[in-house]
C-alpha positions as CSV (number, residue, x, y, z in Angstrom):
1,X,0.2,-0.1,-0.4
2,X,1.3,3.7,-1.3
3,X,2.6,5.4,2.0
4,X,0.6,8.9,2.6
5,X,3.2,10.9,3.9
6,X,6.9,9.6,4.2
7,X,6.8,12.2,7.1
8,X,6.7,10.0,10.5
9,X,4.1,12.8,12.7
10,X,2.7,14.1,9.2
11,X,1.4,10.2,8.6
12,X,-0.1,10.1,12.7
13,X,-2.1,13.6,11.0
14,X,-3.4,12.5,8.3
15,X,-4.9,9.1,10.6
16,X,-5.5,11.3,12.8
17,X,-8.1,12.6,10.1
18,X,-8.4,9.9,7.4
19,X,-10.1,11.2,4.1
20,X,-12.8,8.3,2.4
21,X,-13.9,8.4,-1.1
22,X,-17.2,7.1,-1.3
23,X,-18.0,4.2,-4.2
24,X,-20.4,4.5,-6.3
25,X,-21.9,1.3,-5.6
26,X,-22.0,-0.6,-1.8
27,X,-20.8,0.2,0.8
28,X,-17.0,1.6,2.1
29,X,-16.2,-0.4,5.3
30,X,-14.0,1.9,6.0
31,X,-16.8,4.9,5.8
32,X,-18.7,2.3,7.9
33,X,-16.2,1.8,10.7
34,X,-16.4,5.4,11.3
35,X,-19.8,6.2,11.4
36,X,-20.3,3.1,14.0
37,X,-17.4,4.0,16.0
38,X,-17.1,5.8,19.6
39,X,-14.9,8.5,19.4
40,X,-13.3,9.2,15.8
41,X,-13.2,11.9,13.1
42,X,-12.8,12.2,9.0
43,X,-14.3,13.3,5.8
44,X,-16.4,11.2,3.1
45,X,-15.9,12.4,-0.6
46,X,-18.4,12.2,-2.9
47,X,-20.1,13.7,-5.8
48,X,-22.0,15.8,-3.8
49,X,-19.2,17.2,-1.5
50,X,-17.6,16.8,1.0
51,X,-18.7,15.6,4.7
52,X,-17.1,15.5,8.1
53,X,-18.0,12.6,10.3
54,X,-17.8,13.0,14.1
55,X,-18.3,10.5,16.6
56,X,-18.2,11.4,20.7
57,X,-19.9,9.1,23.1
58,X,-22.3,11.1,23.1
59,X,-22.7,13.0,19.8
60,X,-23.2,11.4,16.5
61,X,-22.6,13.5,14.0
62,X,-22.4,13.6,10.1
63,X,-22.7,17.3,8.0
64,X,-21.6,18.6,5.3
65,X,-18.7,20.9,5.0
66,X,-18.2,21.7,1.1
67,X,-20.4,22.4,-1.7
68,X,-21.4,19.7,-5.0
69,X,-17.9,19.5,-5.9
70,X,-18.0,21.3,-9.8
71,X,-15.6,18.4,-11.3
72,X,-16.4,14.9,-12.0
73,X,-15.9,12.5,-9.6
74,X,-16.6,8.5,-9.7
75,X,-18.1,8.6,-6.2
76,X,-21.0,8.3,-4.8
77,X,-23.3,10.4,-2.4
78,X,-22.1,11.8,0.7
79,X,-25.5,11.0,2.6
80,X,-28.0,12.6,4.8
81,X,-26.6,15.0,7.3
82,X,-27.1,13.8,10.5
83,X,-26.4,15.3,14.8
84,X,-28.2,12.9,16.5
85,X,-27.1,13.4,20.9
86,X,-26.1,9.2,21.8
87,X,-27.1,10.4,24.8
88,X,-30.2,11.7,24.8
89,X,-32.2,14.9,25.9
90,X,-30.8,16.4,29.1
91,X,-33.7,16.5,31.9
92,X,-35.4,20.1,31.9
93,X,-34.7,20.6,35.3
94,X,-31.4,21.0,34.3
95,X,-31.1,24.0,32.6
96,X,-33.7,25.3,35.6
97,X,-31.1,24.9,38.0
98,X,-28.5,26.6,36.1
99,X,-31.0,30.1,35.5
100,X,-31.5,29.6,39.0
101,X,-27.8,29.8,40.1
102,X,-27.3,32.6,36.9
103,X,-30.7,34.8,39.0
104,X,-29.2,34.6,42.0
105,X,-24.9,35.3,40.5
106,X,-27.1,39.1,39.2
107,X,-25.4,41.5,38.3
108,X,-22.8,39.2,37.6
109,X,-22.2,37.1,34.8
110,X,-22.0,33.2,35.7
111,X,-21.4,30.0,33.8
112,X,-22.3,26.4,34.4
113,X,-21.5,23.0,33.2
114,X,-23.9,20.2,32.4
115,X,-21.8,16.6,31.7
116,X,-22.8,13.0,31.1
117,X,-21.2,10.0,32.3
118,X,-21.1,7.5,29.4
119,X,-21.2,4.4,31.4
120,X,-24.8,4.8,34.0
121,X,-26.0,7.5,31.4
122,X,-26.9,10.2,34.1
123,X,-26.6,14.2,33.7
124,X,-24.7,16.2,35.8
125,X,-24.6,20.6,36.6
126,X,-21.2,21.0,37.5
127,X,-20.8,24.5,38.5
128,X,-17.4,25.9,37.9
129,X,-14.7,27.4,40.2
130,X,-14.5,31.3,39.1
131,X,-11.9,33.5,39.2
132,X,-13.3,37.1,38.2
133,X,-16.8,37.2,38.0
134,X,-18.6,40.7,36.5
135,X,-22.0,42.6,35.1
136,X,-19.6,42.5,31.1
137,X,-16.3,39.2,32.6
138,X,-16.6,36.5,33.5
139,X,-12.9,33.9,34.0
140,X,-14.2,29.9,34.7
141,X,-12.6,26.7,34.9
142,X,-13.4,24.3,32.8
143,X,-14.2,20.9,34.8
144,X,-11.7,18.5,35.3
145,X,-13.1,14.9,33.9
146,X,-13.5,11.5,35.4
147,X,-13.1,8.9,34.2
148,X,-16.7,8.1,31.7
149,X,-17.5,11.9,32.4
150,X,-17.7,14.5,28.8
151,X,-18.8,17.7,29.0
152,X,-22.1,17.9,26.8
153,X,-22.9,22.1,27.2
154,X,-20.2,25.0,27.7
155,X,-23.1,27.0,29.7
156,X,-22.5,31.5,30.7
157,X,-24.7,34.7,31.2
158,X,-24.6,37.8,30.2
159,X,-26.9,38.6,33.4
160,X,-28.6,42.1,32.2
161,X,-26.7,42.2,28.3
162,X,-28.4,39.9,25.5
163,X,-27.2,36.4,24.8
164,X,-24.6,36.7,22.3
165,X,-21.3,34.7,21.3
166,X,-18.6,37.0,21.6
167,X,-14.5,36.9,20.4
168,X,-13.2,35.2,23.6
169,X,-16.6,32.7,23.4
170,X,-15.0,31.6,19.8
171,X,-11.3,31.8,21.0
172,X,-12.6,29.5,23.6
173,X,-14.8,27.5,21.8
174,X,-12.7,26.9,18.2
175,X,-11.0,23.8,18.9
176,X,-14.1,21.6,21.2
177,X,-16.4,19.9,21.1
178,X,-19.7,20.9,23.0
179,X,-23.2,23.2,23.7
180,X,-22.1,26.3,23.8
181,X,-24.8,28.1,25.6
182,X,-25.6,31.9,26.7
183,X,-28.2,33.7,28.3
184,X,-29.0,36.8,28.7
185,X,-31.6,40.0,29.8
186,X,-32.5,38.5,33.0
187,X,-34.6,40.4,34.0
188,X,-37.1,40.7,31.6
189,X,-40.4,40.6,31.3
190,X,-40.5,37.4,28.4
191,X,-37.9,35.7,30.5
192,X,-33.8,35.7,29.8
193,X,-33.3,34.8,26.2
194,X,-30.7,32.2,25.0
195,X,-27.6,31.8,22.1
196,X,-26.9,28.2,21.0
197,X,-24.8,26.2,18.9
198,X,-22.8,23.0,18.4
199,X,-18.7,23.3,18.4
200,X,-17.4,20.7,16.3
201,X,-14.6,20.0,13.8
202,X,-13.8,23.8,14.2
203,X,-17.3,24.8,13.4
204,X,-20.1,26.7,14.9
205,X,-22.7,24.9,13.9
206,X,-26.9,25.9,14.9
207,X,-28.8,23.8,16.6
208,X,-31.3,21.8,14.6
209,X,-32.9,21.0,18.6
210,X,-33.3,21.7,22.5
211,X,-31.1,19.4,23.6
212,X,-33.2,19.6,26.8
213,X,-36.6,17.9,27.3
214,X,-39.1,19.5,27.0
215,X,-38.6,22.3,24.3
216,X,-39.6,22.4,20.8
217,X,-36.7,24.3,19.3
218,X,-33.4,25.6,19.8
219,X,-33.3,29.9,19.9
């Protein structure tokens, strides 16, 4: 078999993010193995574009990353996009607990995480150590995860201000796989507002639906 790179470090990088052509007929064992994996990521190239296939114990994501390729490729289709929570929907009570904590922290901003245990399939709320909290600035530490635990949601508040993702948020989220949420406008008659996105593969993606049980849509 021809090696893709003669440098060991480069070969390891390419192996960590493999790229597979989609066969025009039948299936690809390599692509199917990636889709069935507990964790991993790679690219599938088809006649209709390129798709990122990303798997985490809690997430199954297939998302196109290019439009259809104009050049002729004797390949099959990359398939249908998907974004499924393998962990299931998060109990609504957890986000209510977090919002109560955020209200109690006003006028300062506050942070929280929602974790998930791969073995017990239990969710848990984690309030982080805060290094600095003011009405316009928040510095907090991510949790040190014990075995089998995963960060599902990274959440912070903007107090009475609007919910949006700042340049600092973009930098913090750039290399993570997680759901990122910002809540703002606490004290508004219509209740707090929320900004939400899925961070994966260096991309910020819209949530196709709310990750919380009992909600119909992400906002």
